[in-house]
C-alpha positions as CSV (number, residue, x, y, z in Angstrom):
1,M,114.2,93.3,99.6
2,S,114.3,96.7,99.4
3,T,113.2,99.0,102.7
4,Y,109.6,99.8,100.0
5,E,109.2,97.1,99.2
6,K,109.1,95.2,102.9
7,G,106.8,98.9,103.4
8,R,104.4,98.1,101.0
9,R,104.2,93.9,101.9
10,A,103.6,95.0,105.3
11,E,100.8,97.7,104.0
12,H,99.2,94.7,101.9
13,Y,98.9,92.8,103.9
14,V,97.4,94.4,107.0
15,K,95.2,95.3,103.9
16,R,93.7,92.0,103.9
17,L,93.7,91.6,107.4
18,L,91.5,94.4,108.0
19,R,89.1,93.8,105.2
20,L,89.1,90.3,107.0
21,M,88.4,92.2,110.5
22,G,85.0,93.3,108.5
23,A,86.1,96.7,106.6
24,K,84.2,97.4,103.8
25,L,86.6,99.3,102.0
26,V,90.0,99.6,103.0
27,I,92.6,102.6,100.7
28,R,96.2,102.6,100.5
29,S,98.1,105.7,100.5
30,A,101.0,104.0,97.9
31,G,104.2,105.8,98.6
32,S,102.6,107.8,101.4
33,R,105.1,109.8,103.8
34,G,102.6,111.1,105.6
35,P,101.2,109.9,108.7
36,I,98.2,107.7,107.4
37,D,99.2,104.5,105.1
38,L,95.6,103.0,104.9
39,V,92.1,103.9,105.8
40,A,89.8,101.6,107.0
41,F,86.0,102.1,106.3
42,F,83.7,100.4,108.9
43,P,80.2,101.6,108.0
44,E,78.0,98.7,110.4
45,Q,80.2,100.1,113.9
46,G,80.0,103.4,112.1
47,E,83.8,104.2,112.0
48,V,86.8,105.2,110.0
49,W,90.2,103.7,111.2
50,L,93.4,105.9,110.4
51,V,95.9,103.5,110.4
52,Q,100.3,103.8,109.7
53,V,101.4,100.5,109.7
54,K,105.3,100.1,111.2
55,K,107.1,96.9,111.2
56,E,108.2,97.4,115.0
57,R,106.6,99.3,117.2
58,K,110.2,101.2,118.5
59,H,110.4,102.5,115.0
60,L,107.0,105.3,115.7
61,S,108.8,107.9,116.9
62,K,107.9,111.2,119.3
63,A,106.9,113.0,116.4
64,E,105.1,110.9,114.6
65,R,102.5,109.5,117.8
66,Q,102.4,113.6,118.0
67,V,101.3,114.1,114.9
68,L,99.2,111.3,114.8
69,E,97.3,112.4,118.6
70,E,96.6,115.7,117.1
71,L,95.3,114.0,114.3
72,Q,92.7,112.3,116.6
73,R,92.3,114.9,118.3
74,A,91.4,117.0,114.9
75,L,89.0,114.9,112.9
76,D,85.5,115.2,113.4
77,A,83.1,113.4,111.3
78,P,80.0,111.4,110.8
79,Y,81.2,108.4,111.7
80,V,83.8,107.5,115.0
81,L,87.6,107.9,114.0
82,R,90.0,106.1,115.3
83,V,93.7,106.4,114.4
84,F,96.3,102.8,115.1
85,I,98.9,102.0,114.1
86,A,99.2,98.3,113.4
87,T,102.8,96.6,113.9
88,K,103.7,93.2,114.1
89,I,104.4,91.6,117.4
90,S,105.1,88.1,118.0
91,G,104.7,87.5,114.4
92,K,101.1,88.6,114.0
93,Y,99.9,92.3,113.2
94,E,98.2,94.1,116.3
95,F,96.3,97.3,116.0
96,I,97.7,99.4,118.6
97,P,95.3,103.1,119.1
98,V,96.8,105.9,119.0
99,G,95.6,109.1,121.8
């Protein structure tokens, strides 16, 4: 299985997980080479989550983390905007806040 296929599967898994967590809408940026893989809307909580999916925490470079932290600081919306990395830890995906 290619790296792209593994990443796509991970993104779809995390997308389903976000829906189970109560997200009303989850958008996947297919084939994205940018800092955000998924955008999840939680209207009841008034939150929008921007999520970068990584198989392992160590795969996030310092430069990637810096871009995500800058994004967290720069965006202003009527929602609370939260940026996360979804990474597999002990066989389960966990959402780690950025910034």
